[in-house]
N, C-alpha and C positions, 0 to 999 in steps of 0.2 A: 375569494368574491371582491374585496375592495382593490386588488390589482387590476383585476377584470373591468371593475368599474371604470377606474382612472384610464385603462387602456381604451375602455369605449369612448370615454370624454376626448382622448387625444385624437382618436379616428374620428370622431364628429368634427373636431376642429379641423383636421386635414381635409375632409370631404368639403365641408363649408370653404375653407380657402381656397380648393382647387376650382369649385363652382364658380366662386366671386371672381378669381383671376381668369378663368377662361372667358367669362362674361365680358370683363374688361378688356381682353385681348380682341374678342369680337366686335365691342362697340367703338374702339379704338381704329380698328380696321374698316368699319363699314359704315360709321357716322361721321358727318361732318359737322364741325361746332356753328351754333349759330351767333353771329358776332353782332353785338349792338352798333348803332350808327356811330358812337365815338371811337369805334374801331375800323369801321370800314367805310366810314362817309355817308353824308345825307342829311335828311332833315326830319325833325320830330315837330309835329303840332299838336297840343293840347286843346282841345275844344270842348266848351262848357254849355250845355243847353240852358235855354233860359224860359221862363214862363211866357206866354203869349196871351191875349185877351180871351182867346178860347182853349188853350191847350195849356195843361200842367206839365213840366219837364219833371217827369218821374223815371224810372227805370225803364218802362214799357216804352215810352215815347223815345228815350235815349236809344233804345235798340233799334227802333224804327229809323231814327236817323242815322244810326251806324249803317245800316243796310243801304241807304240812299247813298250815304259817303262813299261806301263801298264801290257802287256803280261809277261813281265820278272818278274815284283814283283809278279804277279799271279803264275808263276812258281816257285818263292821261297817259295811259302806257308805261307805268313805272313798273319795273320787274320787282318782283318778290316783296310789294307793300305788306305793311301789317298795320292792321285797325282792331281795336280792342276798347270795350268798355271798362272805364275805372270809377267805380262806385256807381251812383244812381244817375249823376248827370253829366260824366266827363266821358270824352272818347279820345284815346290816343291813336294819333296816326304818325307811322314811320314810312319815310320814301326814301329808300336806299338810293344812292347816287343822285339825288336832287341838289344840286348846291346852290341854285338860284331859286327860292322857293316862291318868289313873287307870282308867277302863274298858278303855281298849286295853290298857295292861300288864297289867291283870288276866285280860284273855281271852287274849291272845297269849302270855303268859309262861307260863300254867299248862301243864303237860305232860298233864293228863288222861289219866293212865295208866288206864283203866277196866278193872276186873277182875272176876271173877265167882269165889267160892270157896266150896267145901263148909266148914261149920262142924264142928269136932271134938265128938265127946262129951266130957262132963265126965271128967277123968282120962286122957284119952287122951295117949299119948306125941306132944309136939309136933313131933318130928324137924325137918323144914324149914320148918314152918309159922310163922306170927307171931301176935303177942297185940295185938290193936287193940281199939279202943272203937266198940261201934256207938252208934245215936241215944239209946239210952238210957242210955249211960255205964256200961254192964257190961261187964266184959273177956270177950272171946271168943277161942278159939282157932281159927285158920284153917290149912285144907289148901292144898295148891297151887293155884294159879289153875288153873280148869278151862278158861276162855276170856277172850279179851281184847277191849278194844274195836274191834280190827280187824275182829271178825266183825259188827260192828254195821251194818246197812243205813240205817235213819233213826230219828231221835229226835223226838218232839213233844212239847211241854208242853201241859198241858190241866187244867182244873179236875177235882180228884177229887170226883166226886159222891158218894161214900160218907163220906170222911173231912172234906170242907169246906175241904181245902187244896188245893195244886197238885201234880201229878205229871207224871212224863216216860215216856211210853211208847216202848218200845224194840222194833224189829223187827229180827231177825238175818237174816244171808243165808248161802247156801251151807251147810258142814258145820257152822256155829256153831249153826245151829236144832236140829241132833241131839245136838251137845254141851250144848246147854241141857235138852234132854230127858233125857240121861243124869244130868246133874248134879241136877235134881229130882227125876228117879224113885230115885236113891240117897238124897236128902235125904227121900222120902217113907216110906222105909222104917224109920225111927225112929217111935216113938210120940209124939202130940202132947204139947208142953211140954218135950221132949228137944231141947237146944241143936243136936243133931245133925239135927233136921228143919229147920232154918233155912238159908238162902242167904245169903252175904254179898255185897254189890255195894260195892266200893272204887274211890274217885276219888283218885289221887294219894296213894296208901298211907292213905286214911283211909276207914274204913267209912262210907257214907253212908246206907245201909240194909242191913238183915238180916232180911227178912221170914220168916216161919214158911210152909213150904209148906202151901197147904189141906188140910184133911182130905180132900176129894174127889179129891186127886191119888191114884192107884194106886201101890203101890211097884213099882218098876221100869220104869213107864210114863213117868211125869213130865208136865211140861207141855208139851204139843204145840202145834203152831200156828206156832212160830217168834217168838213175841214175849212181851214181859213188860212190867210197870209198876215204875217206882222211884218209891218214896214216902219221904219223908222231912220234911214238914212244910214243903214249899218256900214260900218267897213266889213271887208272880208272876215278878219279876226273876229271881229263883235259878232258878226252872225253865227260863226262857228261856234264860239263860247255860248252864246244864247241858247242855240239848238242844243250842245251838250249838256247845259244845266235843265233845260227843259226835260229832255230825254232822261236823264238821270232822277228825275223826280224832285217835286217840293220837299224840302225838309219840313217835317212835322211842328218843328218848333224853331225859333231863332237861336243861332250858335255865336258864341264870343271866343275867340282865340285868347287865351290866357296864357299860354306859353309857346315859345317857339325856339328851336335849337338847330342850328346848322353847324356841321364838322367837316372838314375835308378830309378825305383818306390819307392825306400825308401824314396828319397829326395823329390819325388812327395807326398808321404803320408804325410811325415812331413811338406810339405807346405800346405796341403789341413787340416791337423789337426790344425796349428798354425792360417791360416786364420780363420777357424771355430771357435775357441776359442776366437780368436780377435774379431769377430763378435759379439758373446755371450756375452763376457764381456763389450766391448764397448756399446753394445745396452743396456744391463743392467744399466750400469752406466749413459748413456743417458737418460734412462726413469727414473731413480731415481732422476736425476736432474730436468727434466721436471716436474715430479710430485712435486718436492720440492717448484719450481718458480711458478709454473701455477696451481696447485692443481687440479681440475676438468677439465678444460682445458687441463693440462699437460697429464691427461689420455686419453683423446681424441687424442692428439698428440702422445702418445705412441702406441695407436691402429693404427694410421695413419702410423706410421713407420713400424710397422709389415706388415701392407698391402703392405707399398712400397716395403719393402724387398721381400716379396712373389710375388707381380705382377712383379716388376723387372726380379727376377729369371725366372719368366714363360715367360716374354719375350724375355730372352735370349733362353730359350728351344724353342720357338716358331719360333725365325729366324734361329735355329740351328746353334747359335754362339758357338765357341769353348772356353771352358773355359780355360784361360792359369793362370798362376802366377800372372802376372801384371793385368789381368783381373779380377782374383778373388780379388786382393787386392784394386782394383778400385771399385769393386761392394761393397766390405766394407767399403771403404771410402765414397762411395756415399750415405751410409745409415747415416752416420753422417752429411754429406754435405745437406742431405734431410731437416734436422732440419731448415735451413736457412730462407726457405719460410713461414714454420709455425712461427717461431718466430718473422718474419717481422710482419705475420698478428696479433699474440698476442699483440706484443708492440703497433702496431698502434691502435688497439682497447682499449688497455689500455689508450693511449694517448685520443682518443677521447671520452672516457666515463670520466676519471678523470681529465683531464689536460684542454679539449678545451671545448665541448660542454654539457658533461653530456647527458642525456636521458637514455632511457630503454637500457638494456643490448643487445638484439638482434638488436637494432638499431645501439649501437656502435661496434657489431660485423660486421654487414655489411659494416658500414663506414670503418672499419679495413681493410675488403679486398678491398673495393675500394681504400681506399689510399695507401695500399701497391701494388696493381696491376702493376703499372708501374715498380717499382725495382723489382719485382719478373721477370718479362718478360724481362727486359733489362739484368739483372745480369744472367739469364738461357740462353739468346742468345748469350751473350759473352761467356759462357761455351761452348756452342754447336760448336763456332767459333774454339775453341781450339779442340774439339775433332774432328771436321770436317778434321783441319789439320793433327792430328793424323793418320786419316785412309786414307787420302790422301797421305801424304808423307812416314809413317812409313811403316814397313813390321812385318811379323810375329807376335810375342806375343804383341809388343807395338801397331801395329793396332788393336789386339783384345781389347787392353785397351781402344782405342778410340770408339770401338763398344759399349763395356760395359758403357762408361762414357755417350755416346749420349743416350743410352737408359735409363739410369739414370736419366738424365735430363728430357726428356720427360715424364717418369713415375712421376717423382717428381711434374712436373707442374699438371697432372692429380689428383695425391694426395692432393696436397694443393688446388687446385683451384676446384675440384670437391667433392672428397669424405670428406675432413676436411670440407669445408663448409657445406656440407650437415649433418655431424653428429655434428656441432656446432648449425646449425639451429634446428635440433631436441633436442638438449640437453639444451640450453639456453632458456627454456620456464618454464611454470608452477612453481614447486617450486623454481628452480634456478632463473629464472626472479624475482621472488617475494623476493628471499634472493641472491641477486647477489653477496655477498663476497664468496659464496660458489664456483663461477666459476673460480676465480683466476683472472678475467680480470679487476676488478674495483679498486684496489690498486695500487700505484706507484710503488713499489717495492725498494729496497734499493739502486739500481744503479740508478734509476732515481731520489729518493730523493736527492742522492749526486751530480747529474748533475744539478738539480734546483737552488745549492747553487753555482755552478762555473760561472765565469765570461766569457761570450761569445768572449771578446775582447783577449783571450789569444794567437790569432795568429796575433796579431797587429803588431808584428815585425818579418815577414816571413823569412827573410836573415837569423837570427840567428837559425831558425829550419833548413835551408837548408846548414848552414855551419857544424852542427852537423851531419845531413845525409850524406853529403859529406865526412866528416871525416871517418865516419863508412866504407862508400863505398870504400874509398882509402885503408884502412886498410885490408878489404876483397880482392881486386883486388891485393893487393901485394903478397897474396899466389899465385896467378895464375904466377907470375914471380919469386917468391923465390922458393916455393915448387914445382911449375910447376902442370899442370892438368894431373890427373891419368887416361888419356883414356882408356876406357874399349876395347877389343878385337874388338868388333862390329864397332869401329871407325879407328883402327890401322891397323886390320888384325892379324893373327896369331893363336894362339892356346891356351885354357885355359882347363885344367884337372883338377877336384876336387876329392881329395882321402877322404874317412873316415878311420881312422886309429884305430888299436886296442889299442893304448896307447896314451896318451897325447903328441903331438908333440910339439917339440922345433924348431921355425921358423928358427932361427940361424943355427942350426945343419942339417937341411932339406936342406937351401939354399947351405950350403957348401957341402954336399952330391950330390946335383943336380950340383952344378957346377963342382966338381970333375968328374960327369957324363959325361961333355962335354956341359954344358948349362950354361956358366958363366953369361949371360944376362936375366937368367929367372927371372921372378917376383914372389915374394912367398906372400901369404895374408892369414891370417889365419882367420876361421870362427867357433866359439868355441874353445874347447880344444883339438879336434880330428878331425876336419875337415879342411884341407888345401887346396887351390888352387894353381896351378903354370900355370904361363902365359909366353909361349915364342913365338918366331917367327914361322911360319907355318913350321911343322915337320911331318915325316911320321910314321907310326905304329911301326916299330923297335924302332925310338927315343923315341916313347910314353912308350914303355915297358923298357927301360933303366931309365926313368925317374921314373915308377912306381917301379921299383928295388930299385933305391937309396933312394925313400921316405920310402918303406918299412924297408930299411937298419937301418934307425934311428927310427922309428916311428912304429915299428910292421906292421901287416898285412896292406896292403893299399888296399882298394877296390875303385875302381873308381866309383863315382855316377854321375859324369857330366863331358861331353866332347864336347868343343865347337871349331870350326875350320872354321875361316873366310879367305876369300882370301885377299890378299893387293888391289885389284882392287875394290871389294866390300867394303872394310872398307873405302877407299878413298870415294867411292859413298855415304856411310851412312852419313859419317863426312859432306860431302857437304850438304845432305839433311838435317841433323841437323841444320845447320846454317840457311838454308833457311826456315826451318819450324818455326826457333825463330823469323826470319825476317818478315817473313808472319803473323805470331800471332801477332807481335807488329802492322805491318801495318793494319792488318782486326780490331783489337781494335781501331786503331786510327780513322779509316773510320768511322765505327760503331758509335762510340762516338761524333764524327764530326758531323754525320747527325742526331743522335738521341738527343743530347743533344748542345754542343757547341765546337767549334775547340779548343776554350782556354781549355776547361775542359777537351777535348778528349787529349789534348797535356799533359796536367797535370797528368792525369792517365797513359799516357805512359811513362812519367818520372818516375813515382812511380814504374811501374812493371819491367821496365829496372832496376832500382836500386835494386829491390828485387831478379832478376836474378843475378845481379854481385855479390850480397852478397851471394846466395848461391853458385855460382860457386867457388867464393874464399874461402869460408867456407869448402867446400868438397876439394879443393886443400889443404888448411892447414891441413888437417885431413888424406889427403892421400886416400880418398874414391873414389872407380872405378865410372866413369863417362860414362855410358853404355845406351843402349836402354832405358833400364826400368829408369834410371835417367832422360833420355830426358822426357819419359811421365810424371814423377813426376814435370818436370820443367815447362812444358806445362800446367799442371794442377794447378801449382802455381800462372801461369800468368792469368788463368781464374779466381782462387780464389781472386787474388789481384784486379783484374778489377770488380769483384763481389762486393766487399767492397768498391771501389770508386764510383761505379754506384750507392750503396745504399744512399751514403752520398751527390753526386752530384745531385741525383734525389732530395734529400730533399732540397740541394742549391736552384735549380729550382724553387720548391715549396715557399720556405722562401723568395727569392728575389721576387717573384710576391706578394707576401703580404708587403714586407717592403722595397719598391724600394728606400726610402731615405737613408736607414742606410748603413754604409761603407761596402763595400764587406767583409773585413777581418771579421767584426762581423756577417755578413749572414753565412759566412762559419764556424765560430767557433760555431753558435747556431746549424746549420746543423749537425755537428759533435758530439755535446752533445746530441741533441735528437736522434740520431741513435745510441749512444752510447751503451743503454741497449741491443739493438738488435746485434751490434757487438760482445759484452761481451758474451750473452748467446750462440750466434751461435758458437763463438771461443771455448766455453766450451765443447759444444756438440761434436765438431769436433775432439777437443782435446784428449776427451775420447777414440774415436776410434783410433786415430793416436799411442796414448801412449800405447793401447793395441797392436797393430801392431808392435811398436818398442821393447816392452818387450818381447813378445811372439814370434816374428818373428825372423828369421834368414838370414845372407847374404844380397842377393838382397831385400827380402822382408823388412829387417830392414832398409836397406839404403834407400829405397822408403819410408818409414815412417819418415825417418829423414829428408829428404828433403822436404816433405810435412811439417812437422811441423816448421822447420825452415821458409817455404813460410808462413805459418800460422800466425808466429809471425812478419815476415818483412812486409806481407801484410797489416796486421792491423795496425803497426806502420808507415808503408809509406803513406798510406792513409792520416794521420795526419801530420806527419813530412814533406812530401815531396808533396804529390797532393795537399793539401790545400795551403800551401804556393807558390807553383809554380802558382796556378789558381790566387792567390791575385794579384802576381806581373805581370801576363800577363793582368790582369784586369786593373792595374794602367797605363800599357803601351797601351794597346788596350781596353778600358772601353766596357763592355757589357757582360762579361762572366755569363752565366747561366741566362741572361734576357729574358723572352719571348718574342717571336716578337710582340706582341700585347698584349694589356692590358689583364690580366687574369681575367677571368668571372668566378663565382661559376659553378662549374659542377652540373647539375641537375642529380641525378641517383636515382632510386627507389631501396629502400632497399628489402629485403625478404619479408616484408610483404606488399610490394607495395608502401609505404609511399615515399614522396621526401626528399632527403636529399642533 
């Protein structure tokens, strides 16, 4: 019966694997990826609805505004636009292929609050009325609006046969036609020449026309027929835009553009190319490494990694996720991080076979999965916590990175615990079982042989380790005060424009030219020899053109490939969210580890990850690197990776202490560090290959992203030994009991893949 149970378990894994792989192939062949604007080029505009005197900008009002904007975007003729509400009062508009957003911003962002007003007689008490200027420039006093643009049925632009210019004909619908009759009938009761015989037509609180009611219109009768004409000496383009706005309808509430991004398709193509090459090279190097270290098991791991990449990509297609530059980089990174679970299992299987109990190869593999399960689950849960925070608190591309990371973690669990286990079960039999050295899982490996010669008491003086770690942290933090953090435009507000020049650019000459053009506080940053970005305070399109001319004057033709504009209020909000995200990430890790392990080990882990964050912040400050939304994604990923490393070590601490209750805790921690060191080194090398490829092949934010993660990889590995371990030892001296099971550990009875008890 036990063997039958084990056989059914493997059959279930086989069926699930086949279904998932078949669905993956289907999605890859039938579904096209949805690329973000940073990969295919275009413009993104973020609008924020504002309260008006009569309307509150809530979720319902924002939804109505969204529908009006959708009609306007459709009228622009943009292919595959995307409009979505974000929160209660924000709307994200993506316009693929729109490189010059001026016209789109002009049409989309205007509120087009069309209204028709009676003009009060001279000397009349204004009451609730307003004083505005008509097209002649003379002040007039308006009464309350008699009707609004919501009553308009259709507007058409045409040539004014009498005046020689262009006009807009407006047809009313429903009761609005009667309201127009009453308004014009009241005005017709005033004598010709009297201001009260006029009707004011206002758009966005500005009178665009105030015609006098014709003498042929009778008092109290008004203009019948439900239509009128707006005249204002319009040009053909102005008349067309006005008709478009009126037809699209009036926005229920005013809107403000708080963010605008424009990226050229050339930049997107370069990003895709760099990420694709990094993926191929990183995966190839990782595959060669796994083959060299784990032989046949390494070949299985390579196959599992290829399956991981395919299934992850298919999952992104299935949920309709938008692939952005940070998301693509996260996808490439996740390929390297997926090695972690496989290496954990392999190293545990080696340990079970050659160090602890020996036995048959299939049984050692099964024990390897059982022994590594706790660390795999704990490390992936902590990564999911970071990904969840990214999705909850971030926005735009960084939020997409959180989605990519979450999918990657879930798929990694499936690949390692289902597919890899199935492949190992099928492979480690027959000839391989009779000649186990072919598997690559029966020898210790160079790292483990070196580890076996080390003294576990190397952490016996924890304060010395903490003094060295503290000195490094102080040196890094000094960069935040001496050099100062270089916050990106997302956190400060302003505008960043990136140009590709026809000749190599000298950053000092460009800085002088831009300063002479009237922007002495602009910040320049080179990306390669012929790409330069200019960061300023919020500026309009005319100022942008002056900057482009200044850059072109010293570096040849300047082609704009990226344009980002963030309002100061949004920048302050994102800065606050970044701090909250980091704080919540630390708190979430502490709570989980305190529940899952022990509060002392949780506190030690948090101390290590806080050290990692401070070191990366300091190094980026010393290097003058930009700290933007992509950097925040990298920082939260580093937190997840740092915790993963500590979780693996402390999971082993808990196991070792359950077996060696009388040993000093410093020796227990040292033993756990040494026993998990082969996994740490092999996983780190696998991730290092992918990040190195991103750093070398990537550019701009992609390279900075890889740099932050590389620093996090090194800092996270070192901090587990130099900080987390010593802190846990000191806490155990002060409050004994760290890592100790609540009750006496008893051997866990499980059945391997053959049904035997292990």
